[in-house]
N, C-alpha and C positions, 0 to 999 in steps of 0.2 A: 391427972396432972392439971394443975390450975392454969387458967389462961389469963395472963396479966392484962391483955388487951380488953377483956370483958369488963374490966373496972371502968372503962371509959364510955361516954355516951355514944349512941348509934351514929351521930353526926359530930365528928371531932373538929375542933378549931385548929388552926395552924399551931397555936401554942401547945395544945394537947399532943398533937402529932410530934412536935419538936421534943417535948418532954419524953414521950414514949420511945422515940427512935434515937434520941440524942443527936439529931440533925437540926441545925439552927433554922429559925423561922426565915432568916434571910436566904439561906440555901433553898429552902422549900419554895420561897417566892421566885427565886431564880429558875428553879426547875419548872415551875408553872409557866413562866414566861417563855421557856424553851420547849414546852409540851413534853417534858420528861418527868419521871418520878411517879409517885402514886396518884391514882385518879382523884379528882377533886370536883366540887360543884360550886358554882357561883350563884348565890341566892340574892336576887335583887339586880338592879340596873347599874351599869357603869362602875365608876370608882367607889361608889358607896355600897356595892354588893358585898355580902358576907361570904367568905370562902369557908367551905366545910369539906372535910374528908369523910366519906362514908366508912365506918369502922370495918365492915366486912370487905370492902374493896381494898382497904389498907392491908387487912390480913392476907387477902389473895395476892396482893403485890409483894408483900414480904415473903410469902411462901414461894412464889414464882421466881424470886430473885435470891433465894437462899441457896448457898453452895456448901458442899461438905468437904471440898478439897481445893487445893491450889492448882488443879489441872489446867494446863494451858498458860500458867503464869511463868514468865521467864525472869 
């Protein structure tokens, strides 16, 4: 089975993660500010630092948060 995530670079930009997950960059930024969502790295200092998402960490996050049923949903 082909892995669509493997087409992306090892360190993904927020735009690339948004494209892959169909979750907006704004929502990803909100999640970062609340310390939720997939793991990310800030490269550089302060407001000018570049945010990157390690591809393998994103894969693990998706795998850990994938459900196959609506169990517990009311």
